[in-house]
C-alpha positions as a printed Julia matrix, in Angstrom:
534×3 Matrix{Float64}:
 69.0    16.22  -107.5
 66.76   18.86  -105.91
 68.49   21.57  -107.97
 67.97   19.56  -111.15
 64.26   19.09  -110.42
 63.78   22.79  -109.69
 65.61   23.77  -112.89
 63.6    21.29  -114.93
 60.35   22.54  -113.38
 61.19   26.18  -114.13
 62.17   25.39  -117.73
 59.06   23.27  -118.21
 56.95   26.15  -116.88
 58.67   28.53  -119.31
 57.94   26.19  -122.23
 54.33   25.88  -121.2
 53.88   29.66  -120.93
 55.39   30.1   -124.41
 53.09   27.38  -125.69
 50.0    28.97  -124.17
 50.95   32.36  -125.59
 51.36   30.96  -129.08
 48.19   28.87  -128.84
 46.22   31.95  -127.8
 47.3    33.7   -130.99
 45.09   31.32  -132.98
 48.0    29.82  -134.92
 47.27   26.24  -133.89
 44.47   24.02  -132.71
 46.8    21.81  -130.68
 45.73   21.17  -127.07
 47.29   23.24  -124.33
 48.43   20.2   -122.38
 50.49   18.6   -125.14
 53.83   19.84  -123.8
 52.99   18.84  -120.23
 52.1    15.41  -121.61
 55.54   15.15  -123.23
 57.27   16.3   -120.07
 55.38   13.86  -117.89
 55.84   10.8   -120.09
 59.54   10.77  -120.94
 62.37    9.16  -119.0
 63.41   11.59  -116.19
 67.03   10.5   -116.66
 66.84   11.82  -120.26
 65.02   15.19  -119.98
 62.89   15.95  -123.01
 62.61   19.69  -122.41
 65.81   20.53  -124.32
 64.46   18.7   -127.38
 61.25   20.75  -127.61
 61.06   23.74  -129.95
 57.97   25.92  -130.26
 57.59   29.01  -132.5
 58.38   31.14  -129.45
 61.85   29.6   -129.3
 64.5    31.7   -131.06
 65.94   28.56  -132.67
 62.63   27.29  -134.0
 63.06   28.62  -137.56
 66.65   27.45  -137.89
 65.78   23.97  -136.63
 62.83   23.77  -139.02
 64.73   25.04  -142.04
 67.9    23.04  -141.42
 66.37   19.97  -143.09
 64.03   21.54  -145.63
 65.56   20.39  -148.91
 62.89   21.78  -151.24
 62.57   25.58  -151.15
 59.01   25.58  -152.45
 57.99   24.29  -149.02
 59.82   27.06  -147.18
 57.71   30.13  -147.86
 55.87   32.58  -145.64
 52.57   30.91  -146.52
 53.72   27.32  -145.89
 51.99   25.91  -142.82
 54.54   25.47  -140.03
 54.52   22.78  -137.34
 53.21   23.82  -133.94
 56.21   22.06  -132.39
 59.43   20.31  -133.34
 60.74   17.5   -131.17
 64.41   16.77  -131.89
 64.46   13.45  -130.04
 67.59   12.71  -128.03
 66.5     9.37  -126.6
 64.06    6.58  -127.41
 61.85    7.72  -124.52
 61.27   10.99  -126.38
 59.9     9.05  -129.34
 57.7     6.99  -127.05
 56.34   10.1   -125.33
 55.61   11.8   -128.65
 53.58    8.81  -129.87
 51.67    8.47  -126.61
 50.81   12.17  -126.4
 50.0    12.56  -130.1
 47.64    9.59  -129.92
 46.03   10.95  -126.78
 45.31   14.27  -128.52
 44.79   12.9   -132.05
 47.6    15.03  -133.49
 49.4    14.41  -136.74
 53.08   13.56  -136.35
 55.53   13.98  -139.22
 58.75   11.95  -139.0
 61.83   13.56  -140.55
 65.31   12.13  -140.97
 67.19   13.88  -143.78
 64.34   15.97  -145.19
 64.91   14.9   -148.8
 61.31   13.82  -149.34
 60.64   15.42  -152.73
 57.15   16.61  -151.77
 58.06   17.77  -148.26
 55.75   15.14  -146.76
 58.05   14.72  -143.75
 57.76   18.36  -142.69
 54.65   19.92  -144.3
 50.92   19.29  -143.8
 47.59   20.99  -144.41
 46.41   20.25  -140.87
 47.98   21.16  -137.51
 51.02   18.92  -137.01
 54.33   18.55  -135.25
 57.65   17.15  -136.44
 59.5    14.31  -134.79
 62.98   15.11  -136.05
 65.5    12.26  -135.91
 68.57   14.41  -136.63
 70.18   13.77  -133.23
 69.74    9.99  -133.38
 72.58    9.29  -135.8
 74.91    6.76  -134.16
 76.8     4.41  -136.48
 78.4     1.23  -135.13
 80.53   -0.67  -137.64
 81.51   -4.33  -137.1
 83.96   -5.13  -139.89
 84.61   -8.65  -138.61
 80.93   -9.51  -138.95
 80.52   -7.21  -141.98
 77.51   -5.48  -140.43
 76.62   -2.08  -138.98
 73.87   -0.65  -136.8
 72.84    2.76  -138.13
 70.38    5.12  -136.5
 67.96    6.65  -138.95
 68.99   10.26  -138.31
 72.39    9.56  -139.87
 73.1    10.6   -143.46
 74.44    8.37  -146.22
 77.63   10.42  -146.32
 78.23    9.75  -142.64
 77.62    6.03  -143.18
 80.06    5.84  -146.1
 82.68    7.82  -144.19
 82.48    5.58  -141.11
 82.69    2.42  -143.21
 85.75    3.75  -145.05
 87.37    4.6   -141.71
 87.28    0.91  -140.87
 87.91   -0.74  -144.22
 89.06   -0.05  -147.77
 87.23   -3.09  -149.11
 83.7    -2.59  -147.76
 80.82   -0.36  -148.76
 77.03   -0.23  -148.8
 74.76   -0.15  -151.89
 72.81    3.03  -151.22
 72.26    6.42  -152.86
 74.78    8.8   -154.38
 73.59   11.92  -152.52
 75.48   12.02  -149.19
 73.05   14.33  -147.35
 70.1    11.96  -147.72
 68.82   10.63  -144.39
 69.08    6.92  -143.66
 65.51    6.59  -142.35
 63.52    7.45  -145.46
 66.13    6.13  -147.85
 66.33    2.6   -146.5
 62.69    2.2   -145.49
 61.61    3.3   -148.99
 63.97    0.87  -150.79
 66.62    3.38  -151.81
 69.15    2.4   -154.45
 72.62    3.36  -155.6
 75.18    2.65  -158.27
 75.98   -0.83  -156.92
 72.42   -2.14  -157.27
 73.22   -4.28  -160.31
 75.84   -6.05  -158.18
 74.16   -6.12  -154.76
 70.56   -4.96  -155.15
 68.84   -2.27  -153.11
 69.38   -1.02  -149.57
 66.59   -3.3   -148.35
 68.22   -6.32  -149.95
 71.08   -5.78  -147.53
 69.51   -5.34  -144.11
 69.32   -7.9   -141.3
 67.4    -6.26  -138.49
 65.79   -3.05  -137.25
 64.76   -1.33  -134.03
 61.39    0.41  -134.1
 58.94    2.11  -131.79
 55.44    0.91  -132.62
 52.1     2.64  -132.2
 51.93    1.42  -128.59
 55.32    2.91  -127.77
 57.06   -0.46  -127.58
 60.71   -0.78  -128.63
 60.91   -3.83  -130.9
 63.57   -5.62  -132.91
 62.95   -7.87  -135.91
 62.1   -10.91  -133.81
 59.69   -8.98  -131.59
 57.95   -7.09  -134.4
 57.54  -10.19  -136.58
 58.47  -10.86  -140.19
 55.41   -9.14  -141.67
 56.18   -5.76  -140.12
 59.89   -6.13  -140.84
 58.97   -6.84  -144.47
 56.75   -3.75  -144.58
 59.46   -1.36  -143.32
 61.92   -2.87  -145.8
 60.66   -0.89  -148.76
 57.09    0.08  -147.87
 58.12    3.21  -146.0
 58.6     3.17  -142.24
 56.47    6.25  -141.55
 53.26    4.37  -142.37
 53.83    1.77  -139.68
 56.08    2.99  -136.86
 59.1     5.1   -136.04
 62.22    3.29  -137.23
 65.04    4.0   -134.8
 67.83    2.08  -136.54
 68.66   -0.54  -139.15
 71.24   -3.29  -139.05
 72.81   -3.32  -142.5
 74.98   -5.89  -144.25
 78.2    -4.41  -145.61
 79.25   -5.48  -149.09
 82.69   -6.13  -150.54
 84.25   -3.61  -152.9
 87.69   -3.82  -154.56
 90.49   -1.54  -153.37
 90.51   -0.02  -156.84
 87.36    0.98  -158.74
 86.96    2.94  -161.96
 84.63    5.83  -162.76
 83.85    7.96  -165.77
 81.46   10.68  -166.9
 81.33   11.46  -170.6
 78.95   13.51  -172.74
 77.85   13.16  -176.34
 75.57   15.57  -178.25
 73.2    14.76  -181.08
 75.92   15.92  -183.45
 78.13   13.24  -181.86
 75.58   10.45  -182.4
 74.0    10.76  -178.94
 70.72    9.25  -180.16
 72.44    6.18  -181.61
 74.63    5.72  -178.53
 71.59    6.17  -176.28
 69.64    3.57  -178.2
 72.55    1.13  -177.94
 72.83    1.82  -174.19
 69.27    0.58  -173.82
 70.13   -2.62  -175.65
 73.0    -3.49  -173.31
 72.76   -1.55  -170.02
 70.78   -4.21  -168.15
 72.91   -7.02  -169.59
 76.39   -5.67  -168.89
 78.79   -7.25  -166.42
 77.07   -6.64  -163.07
 80.2    -4.89  -161.8
 79.35   -2.08  -164.23
 76.62    0.5   -163.66
 76.19    3.16  -166.37
 73.62    5.9   -165.86
 72.24    7.66  -168.96
 71.02   11.27  -168.63
 69.17   13.24  -171.3
 69.01   17.03  -171.33
 69.16   19.97  -173.75
 72.09   22.39  -174.01
 73.41   25.05  -176.36
 75.85   23.66  -178.9
 79.31   25.13  -178.33
 79.85   25.57  -182.07
 76.51   26.88  -183.34
 74.92   28.21  -180.16
 71.72   26.37  -181.09
 69.93   23.94  -178.81
 70.93   20.32  -179.06
 70.24   17.11  -177.23
 72.97   15.89  -174.9
 73.55   12.44  -173.45
 75.67   12.03  -170.32
 76.96    8.6   -169.31
 78.15    8.26  -165.71
 79.62    4.97  -164.54
 80.95    3.05  -161.59
 82.91   -0.11  -162.34
 83.91   -2.38  -159.47
 87.32   -3.15  -160.92
 90.33   -1.58  -162.59
 90.45    0.31  -165.88
 91.95   -2.56  -167.83
 89.04   -4.85  -167.08
 86.57   -2.01  -167.65
 87.86   -1.48  -171.17
 87.63   -5.2   -171.83
 83.95   -5.07  -170.89
 83.26   -1.86  -172.78
 85.04   -2.93  -175.97
 83.05   -6.14  -176.0
 79.64   -4.94  -174.86
 79.35   -1.19  -175.5
 81.99   -0.06  -178.04
 79.58    2.55  -179.41
 80.46    4.89  -176.55
 84.05    4.96  -177.82
 85.39    5.46  -174.32
 88.93    6.86  -174.09
 91.53    6.09  -171.43
 91.77    9.81  -170.67
 88.07    9.82  -169.75
 88.29    7.32  -166.88
 89.72    7.46  -163.38
 90.89    4.65  -161.12
 90.3     5.42  -157.46
 89.11    4.03  -154.14
 85.44    3.26  -153.55
 85.06    6.11  -151.06
 86.57    8.55  -153.57
 84.13    7.25  -156.18
 81.36    8.39  -153.83
 82.81   11.91  -154.03
 83.06   11.67  -157.82
 79.37   10.78  -158.05
 78.58   13.78  -155.83
 80.43   15.98  -158.34
 83.49   16.54  -156.16
 86.91   16.28  -157.76
 88.76   13.07  -157.07
 91.26   13.81  -154.33
 88.83   15.98  -152.35
 89.02   15.35  -148.62
 86.54   12.7   -147.58
 85.53   14.91  -144.64
 83.04   16.62  -146.97
 80.87   13.53  -146.59
 80.21   14.58  -143.0
 78.55   17.81  -144.11
 74.79   17.74  -143.63
 74.18   20.9   -145.65
 73.2    20.32  -149.29
 72.54   22.85  -152.01
 68.87   23.83  -151.62
 66.53   25.03  -154.36
 63.0    24.51  -155.54
 62.39   21.24  -157.33
 59.94   18.75  -158.76
 60.55   15.05  -159.42
 58.57   12.29  -161.11
 59.39    8.72  -162.1
 58.7     6.02  -164.69
 59.84    2.55  -165.68
 61.07    1.49  -169.11
 60.4    -2.09  -170.13
 61.38   -1.96  -173.81
 64.17    0.01  -175.48
 63.21    3.37  -176.95
 64.32    3.63  -180.57
 66.88    6.11  -181.87
 64.03    8.03  -183.5
 62.07    7.93  -180.25
 64.99    9.45  -178.34
 65.33   12.2   -180.93
 61.61   12.95  -180.59
 61.97   13.17  -176.8
 64.92   15.54  -177.09
 62.88   17.67  -179.49
 60.0    17.84  -176.99
 62.43   18.73  -174.2
 63.81   21.57  -176.31
 60.34   23.04  -176.83
 59.7    23.12  -173.08
 62.57   25.56  -172.53
 63.44   24.52  -168.99
 66.43   22.8   -167.34
 64.68   19.42  -167.4
 66.58   16.16  -167.2
 65.64   12.54  -167.72
 67.89   10.14  -165.8
 67.81    6.46  -166.79
 69.11    4.06  -164.13
 69.76    0.55  -165.5
 68.46   -2.64  -163.94
 69.43   -6.24  -164.63
 72.06   -8.2   -162.73
 71.13   -8.81  -159.1
 67.94   -6.76  -159.5
 66.49   -9.31  -161.92
 67.25  -12.23  -159.6
 65.25  -11.11  -156.56
 61.54  -11.93  -156.4
 59.12   -9.01  -156.7
 57.57  -10.07  -153.39
 60.85  -10.33  -151.44
 60.25   -6.77  -150.24
 57.46   -4.23  -150.88
 59.56   -2.86  -153.75
 58.09   -4.73  -156.76
 59.92   -3.29  -159.78
 62.45   -6.07  -160.34
 62.28   -8.33  -163.36
 61.08   -7.01  -166.68
 62.36   -3.48  -166.23
 65.18   -2.18  -168.35
 65.57    1.05  -166.39
 63.94    3.53  -164.05
 63.55    7.15  -165.12
 63.74   10.17  -162.87
 62.27   13.42  -164.21
 63.95   16.42  -162.61
 63.71   20.18  -162.73
 65.24   22.72  -160.33
 64.61   26.45  -160.19
 65.58   29.44  -158.05
 62.74   31.86  -158.84
 60.42   32.56  -155.93
 56.64   32.43  -155.84
 53.68   30.32  -156.83
 53.74   31.43  -160.45
 57.28   30.12  -160.99
 56.49   26.88  -159.18
 53.38   26.28  -161.28
 55.35   26.99  -164.44
 58.15   24.51  -163.78
 55.91   21.85  -162.3
 53.66   22.2   -165.33
 56.58   21.62  -167.69
 57.57   18.49  -165.79
 54.03   17.18  -166.1
 54.05   17.89  -169.83
 57.26   15.92  -170.3
 55.79   13.09  -168.24
 52.76   13.11  -170.55
 54.98   13.09  -173.64
 56.72    9.97  -172.32
 53.5     7.94  -172.09
 54.14    5.79  -175.21
 57.58    4.73  -174.0
 56.98    3.6   -170.41
 55.1     1.02  -168.35
 51.32    0.83  -168.57
 48.36   -0.58  -166.64
 49.46    0.6   -164.18
 52.03    3.21  -165.02
 54.59    2.3   -162.37
 56.35    4.77  -160.07
 59.11    4.67  -157.44
 57.97    5.32  -153.88
 61.14    7.17  -152.83
 60.58    9.61  -155.7
 57.46   10.86  -153.92
 55.02   12.47  -156.37
 51.73   13.89  -155.09
 50.46   14.11  -158.68
 49.7    10.39  -158.29
 47.18   11.04  -155.55
 46.78   12.52  -152.08
 45.34   10.73  -149.08
 43.22   12.93  -146.83
 43.05   10.09  -144.29
 39.28   10.27  -143.96
 36.47    7.91  -144.87
 37.87    7.39  -148.37
 41.42    6.73  -147.18
 41.7     3.22  -148.6
 40.47    4.21  -152.04
 42.61    7.34  -152.14
 45.58    5.19  -151.08
 45.03    2.72  -153.91
 45.44    5.52  -156.48
 49.15    5.9   -155.72
 49.73    2.66  -153.81
 49.22    0.35  -156.79
 51.67    2.42  -158.87
 54.31    2.38  -156.16
 53.86   -1.2   -154.94
 51.86   -3.1   -157.59
 50.7    -6.46  -156.18
 52.45   -5.83  -152.86
 50.07   -3.01  -151.99
 47.38   -5.32  -150.63
 49.81   -7.03  -148.27
 51.03   -3.65  -147.02
 47.42   -2.61  -146.32
 46.76   -5.83  -144.41
 49.87   -5.33  -142.26
 49.02   -1.68  -141.69
 45.5    -2.58  -140.59
 46.86   -5.11  -138.12
 49.67   -3.05  -136.54
 48.11    0.44  -136.71
 44.33   -0.03  -136.99
 43.54    3.57  -136.0
 45.86    4.94  -138.72
 47.99    6.98  -136.34
 51.05    6.86  -138.62
 49.67    8.73  -141.58
 50.62   11.27  -144.21
 49.59   12.4   -147.67
 50.8     9.17  -149.29
 50.88    6.68  -146.43
 49.65    3.1   -146.58
 45.95    3.14  -145.62
 44.03    0.69  -143.48
 41.33   -1.54  -144.91
 37.96    0.2   -145.28
 35.41   -0.45  -142.54
 32.86   -3.18  -143.28
C-alpha cells in the first residue's frame, strides 16, 4: 500500500509539473489546481491519474484524434482541449463535474465523436473533454430481452454482442457501426427498423446518469421528467449518461436486403415520385431508403440524376416480392437484386460490406474519416416527378458530390405521440432528408466551398419541405441553425435552433433544464438553455 501511494504521488507530481509547464506557455486559461482537484476527488481504489492526458503527454494527440470523425475540426488552428479525461470509473466522472464546476470550466462529453459539427470535442473557449471511450460494457439478458449498455460502446459492438447471444434479436438503431451509443440514443437516433419498432428512445427502459451534483442516479431516482429529457433531448445538456437499459426487439432468422439504382434515363424521377406515394404506407416490415445524387451516365458520359433504393425487409424474399408487386411494382425489382441473410449480416450490408464478411468487423472503432457537412429537413407532402427532376438539375449545377437521403416514416413512427419523447417529428411526416457532402481537400477555402454548396441546395429545397418552423433533426447537428454563446441571451439563442429540433417539446426541455441544472453547467453550442432571469 505504501509503495502504491508513493508511486501515485510521484505520478501525480509529474502530471502537475507538466500541467504547470503547459499553462505557463499561455495556451490555456485553466486554473493550475484543476489536476490536483481531480486527483483529490476521485475514488482512491480507482486511480484517476492514468486517465488524464495533457498536451505534454506523448499520447495526447492520438487520444484526441482517435474519435474526431470530421477532419475539418482536426487542423493546426482548431482549438484543442487543455485536458482529456478518459474516464475509467464513475468516480472519475464525478470528480470531473465537481472540479469543472468549482473552476467554471467547460466540459465536452464525447462518446463516439460522430457529432457532425464536432460539438463534443471542439469549443471556442478553454475546455476539456470527458471521453467515455473506456466505459463500454455491454450486458445482454436474452431471457428478459434487455441489455445494459454503457455509452462509450459503439453500435457495432452492441449489434455484435446481441448476435452472439441470439439469432432472433436486434435493436432498432443506426446503420453506422462506429457511432457511439451515448449521443445516438440520447438524441433519438434511428435505424432501418424504425417503421417496425420506432426509434432508439422508443425502446429504452432505464438509464444511469451522473447529475450536476455528482450523484449517480437511475430512472427512479432521477424522476420521469429528466428521464424523458435524456430520451431524445440530448444527454449532454442535462447530465453525463453512463449507460442505458435497452429493450431488444425480435427479428426473423432470415431477412432480405437489396440496393438498386435507376438513372433518369431509367425513369428514376417517376419511380422516385411513386416511392413518395407509398414509402410511408408499406408493410412496416419494409424500410426503403431513397437517395438522390448526380453521376456520369455510363453510355453518354454526361451528368444524369440517379436514384438509389436501399431496403431492409424483416422477412424472406418470397414475402418481400409479394409486398413489392402489390405496393411498389414501379421499381421492377428482380430476384437477382435481392439477398436473403441473417439480421446481423444485413447490418454489414447496410455498412457497404459484402454479405459473408466476418462479423468481427463490427468491433472496429475506426471509421473512414474525411471532411463533411450535414443538414436535415422533413417532407410532409410528396414532391412531384417534375419537382424531383428540377432538384436533380440544381444538384448537377452545383458540381459537388452532394446527396439527398430520404428516410421513410409511417408504421410505428406514426403511432407514437409527438410528446412521448423530446423527438417531435412523428405523425404528418412522409420522410426525413439528410443533406450530405464529403471532401478530402484541406483548408478553409475548400471547407467554405463545399459547405456553401450544401447551403445552396438546402435553400433550393425550401418549397418542398416543412415550414413555420422548418424542422430539423437534432442528431444531424447543424450550427447553421444557430449557436448558443451561453451568455445573457442564452435562452433566446437556444430558441433559434431548439424550436426547429424539438418543436413544442422545447419549452418542456427548458423547464427541466432550469430545474436540474440551473447554473447551466452542462452546456455547448447547441445545448438546451435555462429560462431567462426575471
